[in-house]
All heavy atoms as TSV, in Angstrom:
chain	resi	resn	atom	element	x	y	z
A	1	MET	N	N	0.882	-1.289	-0.042
A	1	MET	CA	C	-0.082	-0.032	-0.004
A	1	MET	C	C	0.861	1.254	0.053
A	1	MET	O	O	1.849	1.320	0.666
A	1	MET	CB	C	-0.920	-0.048	1.181
A	1	MET	CG	C	-1.756	1.213	1.364
A	1	MET	SD	S	-2.645	1.324	2.943
A	1	MET	CE	C	-4.207	1.083	2.305
A	2	TYR	N	N	0.605	2.138	-0.797
A	2	TYR	CA	C	1.349	3.421	-0.911
A	2	TYR	C	C	1.005	4.445	0.267
A	2	TYR	O	O	-0.315	4.605	0.451
A	2	TYR	CB	C	0.932	4.151	-2.168
A	2	TYR	CG	C	1.585	5.490	-2.314
A	2	TYR	CD1	C	3.049	5.655	-2.669
A	2	TYR	CD2	C	0.814	6.718	-2.146
A	2	TYR	CE1	C	3.435	6.925	-2.793
A	2	TYR	CE2	C	1.358	7.925	-2.298
A	2	TYR	CZ	C	2.679	7.991	-2.537
A	2	TYR	OH	O	3.170	9.288	-2.693
A	3	LYS	N	N	1.964	4.862	0.916
A	3	LYS	CA	C	1.688	5.908	1.924
A	3	LYS	C	C	2.272	7.258	1.532
A	3	LYS	O	O	3.366	7.421	1.028
A	3	LYS	CB	C	2.357	5.576	3.210
A	3	LYS	CG	C	1.646	4.263	3.900
A	3	LYS	CD	C	2.271	4.227	5.278
A	3	LYS	CE	C	1.369	3.039	5.971
A	3	LYS	NZ	N	1.741	2.993	7.377
A	4	GLN	N	N	1.418	8.399	1.640
A	4	GLN	CA	C	1.818	9.733	1.326
A	4	GLN	C	C	3.005	10.172	2.281
A	4	GLN	O	O	2.850	9.935	3.444
A	4	GLN	CB	C	0.606	10.549	1.405
A	4	GLN	CG	C	0.869	11.985	0.766
A	4	GLN	CD	C	-0.383	12.719	0.924
A	4	GLN	OE1	O	-1.229	12.428	1.725
A	4	GLN	NE2	N	-0.592	13.732	0.090
A	5	PRO	N	N	3.981	10.767	1.850
A	5	PRO	CA	C	5.054	11.374	2.716
A	5	PRO	C	C	4.373	12.311	3.629
A	5	PRO	O	O	3.518	13.142	3.340
A	5	PRO	CB	C	6.113	11.826	1.719
A	5	PRO	CG	C	5.442	12.087	0.410
A	5	PRO	CD	C	4.275	11.159	0.411
A	6	LEU	N	N	5.052	12.434	4.745
A	6	LEU	CA	C	4.385	13.302	5.824
A	6	LEU	C	C	4.795	14.647	5.565
A	6	LEU	O	O	4.214	15.638	5.929
A	6	LEU	CB	C	4.874	12.900	7.265
A	6	LEU	CG	C	4.354	11.606	7.617
A	6	LEU	CD1	C	4.891	11.155	8.959
A	6	LEU	CD2	C	2.852	11.483	7.752
A	7	ARG	N	N	6.142	14.920	4.930
A	7	ARG	CA	C	6.579	16.325	4.789
A	7	ARG	C	C	6.913	16.446	3.377
A	7	ARG	O	O	7.496	15.654	2.615
A	7	ARG	CB	C	7.789	16.565	5.565
A	7	ARG	CG	C	7.725	16.375	6.996
A	7	ARG	CD	C	8.839	16.897	7.704
A	7	ARG	NE	N	8.499	18.142	8.202
A	7	ARG	CZ	C	9.186	19.010	8.923
A	7	ARG	NH1	N	10.379	18.598	9.325
A	7	ARG	NH2	N	8.726	20.159	9.117
A	8	ARG	N	N	6.566	17.788	2.901
A	8	ARG	CA	C	6.986	18.138	1.651
A	8	ARG	C	C	8.437	18.394	1.530
A	8	ARG	O	O	8.974	19.081	2.410
A	8	ARG	CB	C	6.196	19.410	1.161
A	8	ARG	CG	C	6.496	19.936	-0.207
A	8	ARG	CD	C	5.612	21.031	-0.516
A	8	ARG	NE	N	4.207	20.509	-0.806
A	8	ARG	CZ	C	3.956	19.852	-1.803
A	8	ARG	NH1	N	4.740	19.577	-2.838
A	8	ARG	NH2	N	2.538	19.463	-1.962
A	9	ARG	N	N	9.223	17.831	0.664
A	9	ARG	CA	C	10.725	18.004	0.701
A	9	ARG	C	C	11.104	19.524	0.178
A	9	ARG	O	O	12.076	19.934	0.567
A	9	ARG	CB	C	11.290	17.136	-0.372
A	9	ARG	CG	C	11.148	15.666	0.187
A	9	ARG	CD	C	11.860	14.649	-0.584
A	9	ARG	NE	N	11.105	13.477	-0.504
A	9	ARG	CZ	C	11.082	12.356	-1.300
A	9	ARG	NH1	N	11.886	12.347	-2.213
A	9	ARG	NH2	N	10.480	11.372	-1.097
A	10	ASP	N	N	10.156	20.074	-0.652
A	10	ASP	CA	C	10.481	21.437	-1.072
A	10	ASP	C	C	10.102	22.434	0.024
A	10	ASP	O	O	8.950	22.643	0.177
A	10	ASP	CB	C	9.660	21.730	-2.444
A	10	ASP	CG	C	9.773	23.064	-2.814
A	10	ASP	OD1	O	10.492	23.854	-2.319
A	10	ASP	OD2	O	9.126	23.312	-3.991
A	11	VAL	N	N	11.103	22.926	0.759
A	11	VAL	CA	C	10.912	23.692	1.909
A	11	VAL	C	C	10.199	25.008	1.618
A	11	VAL	O	O	9.269	25.364	2.326
A	11	VAL	CB	C	12.296	23.964	2.684
A	11	VAL	CG1	C	12.047	24.951	3.746
A	11	VAL	CG2	C	12.900	22.691	3.074
A	12	LEU	N	N	10.538	25.651	0.398
A	12	LEU	CA	C	9.868	26.897	0.050
A	12	LEU	C	C	8.286	26.699	-0.133
A	12	LEU	O	O	7.504	27.442	0.301
A	12	LEU	CB	C	10.538	27.467	-1.151
A	12	LEU	CG	C	10.033	28.965	-1.606
A	12	LEU	CD1	C	10.103	29.930	-0.351
A	12	LEU	CD2	C	10.806	29.319	-2.867
A	13	THR	N	N	8.039	25.717	-0.931
A	13	THR	CA	C	6.658	25.357	-1.223
A	13	THR	C	C	5.907	25.084	0.098
A	13	THR	O	O	4.816	25.522	0.331
A	13	THR	CB	C	6.476	24.295	-2.171
A	13	THR	OG1	O	7.191	24.563	-3.341
A	13	THR	CG2	C	5.032	24.043	-2.596
A	14	ARG	N	N	6.532	24.293	0.941
A	14	ARG	CA	C	5.806	23.929	2.247
A	14	ARG	C	C	5.689	25.259	2.985
A	14	ARG	O	O	4.482	25.432	3.497
A	14	ARG	CB	C	6.813	22.943	2.922
A	14	ARG	CG	C	6.132	22.608	4.382
A	14	ARG	CD	C	6.996	21.474	5.085
A	14	ARG	NE	N	8.259	22.087	5.448
A	14	ARG	CZ	C	9.464	21.445	5.545
A	14	ARG	NH1	N	9.439	20.030	5.052
A	14	ARG	NH2	N	10.580	21.902	5.877
A	15	PHE	N	N	6.572	26.225	2.968
A	15	PHE	CA	C	6.460	27.362	3.787
A	15	PHE	C	C	5.243	28.252	3.191
A	15	PHE	O	O	4.413	28.788	3.949
A	15	PHE	CB	C	7.689	28.197	3.833
A	15	PHE	CG	C	7.576	29.501	4.489
A	15	PHE	CD1	C	7.620	29.518	5.808
A	15	PHE	CD2	C	7.553	30.676	3.759
A	15	PHE	CE1	C	7.452	30.773	6.455
A	15	PHE	CE2	C	7.500	31.855	4.495
A	15	PHE	CZ	C	7.404	31.912	5.818
A	16	MET	N	N	5.196	28.272	1.828
A	16	MET	CA	C	4.103	29.094	1.164
A	16	MET	C	C	2.800	28.408	1.418
A	16	MET	O	O	1.780	29.053	1.662
A	16	MET	CB	C	4.332	29.152	-0.361
A	16	MET	CG	C	5.475	29.863	-0.731
A	16	MET	SD	S	5.177	31.611	-0.289
A	16	MET	CE	C	6.784	32.174	0.350
A	17	VAL	N	N	2.615	27.134	1.427
A	17	VAL	CA	C	1.351	26.462	1.785
A	17	VAL	C	C	0.873	26.630	3.220
A	17	VAL	O	O	-0.148	26.961	3.469
A	17	VAL	CB	C	1.464	24.840	1.559
A	17	VAL	CG1	C	0.339	24.196	2.028
A	17	VAL	CG2	C	1.710	24.630	-0.068
A	18	ASP	N	N	2.007	26.704	4.139
A	18	ASP	CA	C	1.660	27.047	5.495
A	18	ASP	C	C	0.933	28.443	5.652
A	18	ASP	O	O	0.061	28.731	6.413
A	18	ASP	CB	C	2.686	26.880	6.397
A	18	ASP	CG	C	3.086	25.337	6.730
A	18	ASP	OD1	O	2.305	24.548	6.387
A	18	ASP	OD2	O	4.321	25.118	7.126
A	19	LEU	N	N	1.595	29.340	4.872
A	19	LEU	CA	C	1.136	30.697	4.883
A	19	LEU	C	C	-0.219	30.794	4.235
A	19	LEU	O	O	-1.084	31.515	4.640
A	19	LEU	CB	C	2.087	31.679	4.124
A	19	LEU	CG	C	3.382	32.011	4.911
A	19	LEU	CD1	C	4.304	32.728	4.042
A	19	LEU	CD2	C	2.879	32.806	6.136
A	20	GLY	N	N	-0.323	30.073	3.049
A	20	GLY	CA	C	-1.658	30.012	2.479
A	20	GLY	C	C	-2.827	29.535	3.312
A	20	GLY	O	O	-3.926	30.056	3.394
A	21	ILE	N	N	-2.523	28.557	4.179
A	21	ILE	CA	C	-3.537	27.946	5.102
A	21	ILE	C	C	-3.729	29.020	6.130
A	21	ILE	O	O	-4.997	29.309	6.581
A	21	ILE	CB	C	-2.958	26.703	5.794
A	21	ILE	CG1	C	-3.048	25.674	4.728
A	21	ILE	CG2	C	-3.903	26.291	6.962
A	21	ILE	CD1	C	-2.243	24.359	5.203
A	22	HIS	N	N	-2.831	29.838	6.540
A	22	HIS	CA	C	-3.061	30.858	7.539
A	22	HIS	C	C	-3.934	31.908	6.873
A	22	HIS	O	O	-4.807	32.429	7.581
A	22	HIS	CB	C	-1.633	31.492	7.917
A	22	HIS	CG	C	-1.877	32.631	9.047
A	22	HIS	ND1	N	-2.289	32.440	10.205
A	22	HIS	CD2	C	-1.693	33.970	8.813
A	22	HIS	CE1	C	-2.309	33.597	10.861
A	22	HIS	NE2	N	-1.967	34.512	9.902
A	23	TYR	N	N	-3.576	32.334	5.673
A	23	TYR	CA	C	-4.422	33.287	4.861
A	23	TYR	C	C	-5.863	32.839	4.832
A	23	TYR	O	O	-6.854	33.539	4.987
A	23	TYR	CB	C	-3.836	33.538	3.402
A	23	TYR	CG	C	-2.962	34.664	3.333
A	23	TYR	CD1	C	-1.755	34.708	4.221
A	23	TYR	CD2	C	-2.921	35.471	2.200
A	23	TYR	CE1	C	-0.866	35.653	3.895
A	23	TYR	CE2	C	-2.073	36.377	2.030
A	23	TYR	CZ	C	-0.991	36.550	2.824
A	23	TYR	OH	O	0.076	37.506	2.799
A	24	LEU	N	N	-5.990	31.568	4.564
A	24	LEU	CA	C	-7.383	31.024	4.471
A	24	LEU	C	C	-8.215	31.308	5.754
A	24	LEU	O	O	-9.334	31.697	5.794
A	24	LEU	CB	C	-7.335	29.437	4.375
A	24	LEU	CG	C	-8.657	28.725	4.297
A	24	LEU	CD1	C	-9.555	29.078	3.171
A	24	LEU	CD2	C	-8.379	27.137	4.235
A	25	GLU	N	N	-7.524	31.010	6.977
A	25	GLU	CA	C	-8.070	31.109	8.251
A	25	GLU	C	C	-8.425	32.668	8.485
A	25	GLU	O	O	-9.368	32.912	9.171
A	25	GLU	CB	C	-7.265	30.514	9.390
A	25	GLU	CG	C	-7.145	28.969	9.097
A	25	GLU	CD	C	-6.105	28.398	10.076
A	25	GLU	OE1	O	-5.432	29.107	10.786
A	25	GLU	OE2	O	-5.832	27.146	10.031
A	26	VAL	N	N	-7.553	33.528	8.093
A	26	VAL	CA	C	-7.653	34.975	8.498
A	26	VAL	C	C	-8.393	35.759	7.513
A	26	VAL	O	O	-9.201	36.593	7.874
A	26	VAL	CB	C	-6.179	35.465	8.737
A	26	VAL	CG1	C	-6.289	37.003	9.072
A	26	VAL	CG2	C	-5.536	34.760	9.913
A	27	MET	N	N	-8.147	35.562	6.193
A	27	MET	CA	C	-8.778	36.389	5.084
A	27	MET	C	C	-9.573	35.790	4.226
A	27	MET	O	O	-10.205	36.372	3.428
A	27	MET	CB	C	-7.512	37.070	4.461
A	27	MET	CG	C	-6.739	37.931	5.243
A	27	MET	SD	S	-5.418	38.823	4.294
A	27	MET	CE	C	-4.071	37.775	4.634
A	28	GLY	N	N	-9.818	34.424	4.275
A	28	GLY	CA	C	-10.703	33.724	3.449
A	28	GLY	C	C	-10.090	33.097	2.192
A	28	GLY	O	O	-8.883	33.124	1.839
A	29	LEU	N	N	-10.942	32.229	1.506
A	29	LEU	CA	C	-10.520	31.369	0.530
A	29	LEU	C	C	-9.942	32.000	-0.750
A	29	LEU	O	O	-8.905	31.627	-1.296
A	29	LEU	CB	C	-11.768	30.476	0.108
A	29	LEU	CG	C	-11.481	29.516	-1.129
A	29	LEU	CD1	C	-10.489	28.497	-0.760
A	29	LEU	CD2	C	-12.819	28.930	-1.556
A	30	VAL	N	N	-10.589	33.192	-1.174
A	30	VAL	CA	C	-10.059	33.797	-2.406
A	30	VAL	C	C	-8.807	34.442	-2.114
A	30	VAL	O	O	-7.933	34.224	-3.070
A	30	VAL	CB	C	-11.132	34.947	-2.794
A	30	VAL	CG1	C	-10.682	35.748	-3.888
A	30	VAL	CG2	C	-12.534	34.437	-3.000
A	31	LYS	N	N	-8.517	35.090	-1.114
A	31	LYS	CA	C	-7.222	35.697	-0.841
A	31	LYS	C	C	-6.121	34.535	-0.688
A	31	LYS	O	O	-4.989	34.759	-1.213
A	31	LYS	CB	C	-7.161	36.473	0.443
A	31	LYS	CG	C	-8.088	37.710	0.515
A	31	LYS	CD	C	-7.367	38.818	0.012
A	31	LYS	CE	C	-8.257	40.067	0.049
A	31	LYS	NZ	N	-7.713	41.268	-0.461
A	32	ALA	N	N	-6.378	33.502	-0.072
A	32	ALA	CA	C	-5.524	32.451	0.135
A	32	ALA	C	C	-5.184	31.770	-1.341
A	32	ALA	O	O	-3.987	31.574	-1.489
A	32	ALA	CB	C	-6.093	31.337	0.944
A	33	MET	N	N	-6.179	31.695	-2.035
A	33	MET	CA	C	-5.947	31.102	-3.514
A	33	MET	C	C	-5.042	32.028	-4.271
A	33	MET	O	O	-4.091	31.535	-4.898
A	33	MET	CB	C	-7.261	30.815	-4.172
A	33	MET	CG	C	-7.218	30.011	-5.364
A	33	MET	SD	S	-8.782	29.580	-6.055
A	33	MET	CE	C	-9.647	28.878	-4.743
A	34	HIS	N	N	-5.337	33.263	-4.292
A	34	HIS	CA	C	-4.654	34.216	-5.010
A	34	HIS	C	C	-3.086	34.207	-4.407
A	34	HIS	O	O	-2.101	34.287	-5.284
A	34	HIS	CB	C	-5.201	35.628	-4.897
A	34	HIS	CG	C	-6.441	35.825	-5.757
A	34	HIS	ND1	N	-6.318	35.607	-7.105
A	34	HIS	CD2	C	-7.602	36.121	-5.324
A	34	HIS	CE1	C	-7.616	35.917	-7.469
A	34	HIS	NE2	N	-8.407	36.179	-6.529
A	35	PHE	N	N	-2.851	34.228	-3.209
A	35	PHE	CA	C	-1.565	34.122	-2.560
A	35	PHE	C	C	-0.905	32.997	-3.005
A	35	PHE	O	O	0.343	33.095	-3.591
A	35	PHE	CB	C	-1.589	34.130	-1.152
A	35	PHE	CG	C	-0.425	34.043	-0.335
A	35	PHE	CD1	C	0.597	34.973	-0.192
A	35	PHE	CD2	C	-0.018	32.755	0.125
A	35	PHE	CE1	C	1.673	34.781	0.419
A	35	PHE	CE2	C	1.250	32.446	0.689
A	35	PHE	CZ	C	2.087	33.586	0.939
A	36	LEU	N	N	-1.504	31.657	-3.039
A	36	LEU	CA	C	-0.789	30.517	-3.418
A	36	LEU	C	C	-0.366	30.597	-4.919
A	36	LEU	O	O	0.735	30.163	-5.317
A	36	LEU	CB	C	-1.492	29.394	-2.966
A	36	LEU	CG	C	-1.607	29.152	-1.525
A	36	LEU	CD1	C	-2.603	28.044	-1.184
A	36	LEU	CD2	C	-0.192	28.816	-0.857
A	37	ARG	N	N	-1.324	31.062	-5.802
A	37	ARG	CA	C	-1.071	31.081	-7.162
A	37	ARG	C	C	0.066	32.061	-7.487
A	37	ARG	O	O	0.924	31.769	-8.275
A	37	ARG	CB	C	-2.181	31.403	-7.971
A	37	ARG	CG	C	-3.302	30.324	-8.016
A	37	ARG	CD	C	-4.432	30.429	-9.022
A	37	ARG	NE	N	-5.200	29.417	-9.102
A	37	ARG	CZ	C	-6.497	29.397	-9.291
A	37	ARG	NH1	N	-7.158	30.546	-9.194
A	37	ARG	NH2	N	-7.202	28.231	-9.266
A	38	ARG	N	N	0.124	33.066	-6.810
A	38	ARG	CA	C	1.122	34.136	-6.895
A	38	ARG	C	C	2.474	33.674	-6.726
A	38	ARG	O	O	3.460	34.125	-7.238
A	38	ARG	CB	C	0.775	35.489	-6.188
A	38	ARG	CG	C	1.583	36.658	-6.409
A	38	ARG	CD	C	1.221	37.940	-5.771
A	38	ARG	NE	N	0.996	37.812	-4.192
A	38	ARG	CZ	C	-0.234	37.926	-3.697
A	38	ARG	NH1	N	-1.227	38.286	-4.293
A	38	ARG	NH2	N	-0.222	37.696	-2.345
A	39	HIS	N	N	2.562	32.623	-5.696
A	39	HIS	CA	C	3.784	32.117	-5.342
A	39	HIS	C	C	4.037	30.726	-5.990
A	39	HIS	O	O	4.872	29.979	-5.448
A	39	HIS	CB	C	3.893	32.031	-3.763
A	39	HIS	CG	C	4.016	33.337	-3.193
A	39	HIS	ND1	N	3.003	34.092	-2.737
A	39	HIS	CD2	C	5.164	34.046	-2.980
A	39	HIS	CE1	C	3.484	35.268	-2.331
A	39	HIS	NE2	N	4.712	35.262	-2.398
A	40	HIS	N	N	3.293	30.521	-7.151
A	40	HIS	CA	C	3.577	29.351	-7.955
A	40	HIS	C	C	3.501	28.057	-7.328
A	40	HIS	O	O	4.125	27.021	-7.764
A	40	HIS	CB	C	4.992	29.334	-8.565
A	40	HIS	CG	C	5.231	30.819	-9.237
A	40	HIS	ND1	N	4.632	31.161	-10.379
A	40	HIS	CD2	C	6.022	31.813	-8.902
A	40	HIS	CE1	C	5.114	32.397	-10.665
A	40	HIS	NE2	N	5.979	32.839	-9.823
A	41	VAL	N	N	2.612	28.006	-6.348
A	41	VAL	CA	C	2.130	26.668	-5.888
A	41	VAL	C	C	1.161	25.875	-6.877
A	41	VAL	O	O	0.317	26.555	-7.346
A	41	VAL	CB	C	1.381	26.905	-4.433
A	41	VAL	CG1	C	0.797	25.488	-4.011
A	41	VAL	CG2	C	2.353	27.404	-3.512
A	42	PRO	N	N	1.417	24.688	-7.207
A	42	PRO	CA	C	0.667	23.966	-8.199
A	42	PRO	C	C	-0.806	23.988	-7.803
A	42	PRO	O	O	-1.223	23.832	-6.542
A	42	PRO	CB	C	1.203	22.561	-8.136
A	42	PRO	CG	C	2.577	22.737	-7.612
A	42	PRO	CD	C	2.617	23.860	-6.697
A	43	ASP	N	N	-1.726	24.088	-8.809
A	43	ASP	CA	C	-3.153	24.161	-8.562
A	43	ASP	C	C	-3.683	22.805	-7.857
A	43	ASP	O	O	-4.523	22.956	-7.162
A	43	ASP	CB	C	-3.891	24.191	-9.876
A	43	ASP	CG	C	-3.752	25.739	-10.410
A	43	ASP	OD1	O	-3.525	26.532	-9.653
A	43	ASP	OD2	O	-4.070	25.888	-11.678
A	44	THR	N	N	-3.089	21.643	-8.124
A	44	THR	CA	C	-3.425	20.467	-7.319
A	44	THR	C	C	-3.279	20.570	-5.904
A	44	THR	O	O	-4.006	20.138	-5.082
A	44	THR	CB	C	-2.742	19.176	-7.907
A	44	THR	OG1	O	-1.337	19.473	-7.917
A	44	THR	CG2	C	-3.168	18.889	-9.360
A	45	VAL	N	N	-2.101	21.244	-5.542
A	45	VAL	CA	C	-1.742	21.472	-4.146
A	45	VAL	C	C	-2.787	22.424	-3.487
A	45	VAL	O	O	-3.255	22.191	-2.442
A	45	VAL	CB	C	-0.376	21.835	-3.958
A	45	VAL	CG1	C	-0.149	22.158	-2.518
A	45	VAL	CG2	C	0.547	20.722	-4.463
A	46	ILE	N	N	-2.927	23.542	-4.287
A	46	ILE	CA	C	-3.996	24.551	-3.732
A	46	ILE	C	C	-5.352	23.948	-3.546
A	46	ILE	O	O	-5.885	24.078	-2.396
A	46	ILE	CB	C	-4.158	25.705	-4.783
A	46	ILE	CG1	C	-2.724	26.390	-4.839
A	46	ILE	CG2	C	-5.107	26.598	-4.395
A	46	ILE	CD1	C	-2.599	27.491	-5.909
A	47	ALA	N	N	-5.818	23.184	-4.443
A	47	ALA	CA	C	-7.168	22.533	-4.230
A	47	ALA	C	C	-7.223	21.620	-2.963
A	47	ALA	O	O	-8.083	21.614	-2.185
A	47	ALA	CB	C	-7.520	21.765	-5.625
A	48	ARG	N	N	-6.051	20.817	-2.824
A	48	ARG	CA	C	-6.144	19.963	-1.715
A	48	ARG	C	C	-6.083	20.570	-0.425
A	48	ARG	O	O	-6.770	20.251	0.517
A	48	ARG	CB	C	-4.739	18.944	-1.963
A	48	ARG	CG	C	-4.703	17.968	-0.845
A	48	ARG	CD	C	-3.628	16.840	-0.960
A	48	ARG	NE	N	-2.422	17.310	-1.506
A	48	ARG	CZ	C	-1.588	17.868	-0.708
A	48	ARG	NH1	N	-1.608	17.938	0.543
A	48	ARG	NH2	N	-0.289	18.293	-1.374
A	49	VAL	N	N	-5.176	21.547	-0.306
A	49	VAL	CA	C	-4.958	22.212	1.015
A	49	VAL	C	C	-6.160	23.141	1.315
A	49	VAL	O	O	-6.454	23.375	2.455
A	49	VAL	CB	C	-3.614	22.935	1.240
A	49	VAL	CG1	C	-2.412	21.865	1.040
A	49	VAL	CG2	C	-3.343	23.997	0.395
A	50	LEU	N	N	-6.819	23.752	0.308
A	50	LEU	CA	C	-7.817	24.878	0.702
A	50	LEU	C	C	-9.099	24.201	0.876
A	50	LEU	O	O	-9.991	24.630	1.467
A	50	LEU	CB	C	-7.743	25.887	-0.339
A	50	LEU	CG	C	-6.500	26.853	-0.302
A	50	LEU	CD1	C	-6.687	27.891	-1.436
A	50	LEU	CD2	C	-6.146	27.271	1.040
A	51	HIS	N	N	-9.433	23.218	-0.095
A	51	HIS	CA	C	-10.695	22.640	-0.101
A	51	HIS	C	C	-10.887	21.247	0.547
A	51	HIS	O	O	-12.074	20.892	0.851
A	51	HIS	CB	C	-11.218	22.554	-1.684
A	51	HIS	CG	C	-11.240	23.664	-2.396
A	51	HIS	ND1	N	-12.075	24.666	-2.073
A	51	HIS	CD2	C	-10.446	24.106	-3.398
A	51	HIS	CE1	C	-11.853	25.663	-2.943
A	51	HIS	NE2	N	-10.904	25.306	-3.700
A	52	SER	N	N	-9.780	20.591	0.842
A	52	SER	CA	C	-9.908	19.302	1.505
A	52	SER	C	C	-8.919	19.233	2.708
A	52	SER	O	O	-8.025	18.586	2.775
A	52	SER	CB	C	-9.616	18.091	0.515
A	52	SER	OG	O	-10.421	18.265	-0.484
A	53	PRO	N	N	-9.190	19.863	3.812
A	53	PRO	CA	C	-8.312	19.795	4.928
A	53	PRO	C	C	-7.970	18.464	5.464
A	53	PRO	O	O	-6.818	18.392	5.939
A	53	PRO	CB	C	-9.144	20.590	6.112
A	53	PRO	CG	C	-10.244	21.329	5.430
A	53	PRO	CD	C	-10.519	20.584	4.076
A	54	ALA	N	N	-8.798	17.447	5.202
A	54	ALA	CA	C	-8.570	16.055	5.785
A	54	ALA	C	C	-7.296	15.603	5.038
A	54	ALA	O	O	-6.749	14.687	5.540
A	54	ALA	CB	C	-9.802	15.270	5.670
A	55	TYR	N	N	-7.104	16.029	3.734
A	55	TYR	CA	C	-5.954	15.546	2.895
A	55	TYR	C	C	-4.715	16.299	3.031
A	55	TYR	O	O	-3.821	16.086	2.201
A	55	TYR	CB	C	-6.377	15.336	1.505
A	55	TYR	CG	C	-7.465	14.337	1.368
A	55	TYR	CD1	C	-8.852	14.626	1.177
A	55	TYR	CD2	C	-7.230	13.070	1.477
A	55	TYR	CE1	C	-9.872	13.727	0.992
A	55	TYR	CE2	C	-8.186	12.023	1.429
A	55	TYR	CZ	C	-9.547	12.383	1.061
A	55	TYR	OH	O	-10.542	11.446	1.080
A	56	ARG	N	N	-4.588	17.265	3.850
A	56	ARG	CA	C	-3.385	18.036	4.054
A	56	ARG	C	C	-2.329	17.085	4.648
A	56	ARG	O	O	-2.653	16.303	5.429
A	56	ARG	CB	C	-3.581	19.189	5.089
A	56	ARG	CG	C	-4.460	20.278	4.557
A	56	ARG	CD	C	-4.587	21.389	5.492
A	56	ARG	NE	N	-5.645	22.418	4.946
A	56	ARG	CZ	C	-6.358	23.189	5.737
A	56	ARG	NH1	N	-6.085	23.190	7.021
A	56	ARG	NH2	N	-7.274	24.013	5.203
A	57	ARG	N	N	-1.178	17.367	4.319
A	57	ARG	CA	C	-0.106	16.664	4.969
A	57	ARG	C	C	0.186	16.997	6.393
A	57	ARG	O	O	0.009	18.208	6.740
A	57	ARG	CB	C	1.332	16.897	4.208
A	57	ARG	CG	C	1.150	16.278	2.751
A	57	ARG	CD	C	2.472	16.453	2.071
A	57	ARG	NE	N	2.223	16.049	0.550
A	57	ARG	CZ	C	3.100	15.881	-0.225
A	57	ARG	NH1	N	4.309	15.969	0.119
A	57	ARG	NH2	N	2.843	15.523	-1.355
A	58	ARG	N	N	0.439	16.147	7.180
A	58	ARG	CA	C	0.725	16.527	8.713
A	58	ARG	C	C	2.192	16.386	8.953
A	58	ARG	O	O	2.839	15.450	8.525
A	58	ARG	CB	C	-0.152	15.517	9.438
A	58	ARG	CG	C	-1.489	15.351	9.037
A	58	ARG	CD	C	-2.523	15.478	10.130
A	58	ARG	NE	N	-3.817	15.068	9.725
A	58	ARG	CZ	C	-4.688	15.920	9.152
A	58	ARG	NH1	N	-4.233	16.991	8.731
A	58	ARG	NH2	N	-5.912	15.398	8.833
A	59	TYR	N	N	2.621	17.282	9.768
A	59	TYR	CA	C	4.066	17.216	10.332
A	59	TYR	C	C	4.119	17.981	11.648
A	59	TYR	O	O	3.289	18.589	12.111
A	59	TYR	CB	C	5.007	17.738	9.229
A	59	TYR	CG	C	4.647	19.176	8.779
A	59	TYR	CD1	C	4.993	20.280	9.444
A	59	TYR	CD2	C	4.105	19.261	7.629
A	59	TYR	CE1	C	4.632	21.515	8.919
A	59	TYR	CE2	C	3.814	20.411	6.928
A	59	TYR	CZ	C	4.162	21.584	7.638
A	59	TYR	OH	O	3.843	22.797	7.166
């Protein structure tokens, strides 16, 4: 069975995703999405972290 890695190896992307989640909590979905896109986070990652909190990586 495949297990998803617990940590993203790309430290910069991990940092941007963490900030995007904070933006989501503080400023809402639209601002968080724009922030992550502006910082070149892949759309698949944006969708997963903003729309499906249960599928976020844990660390």
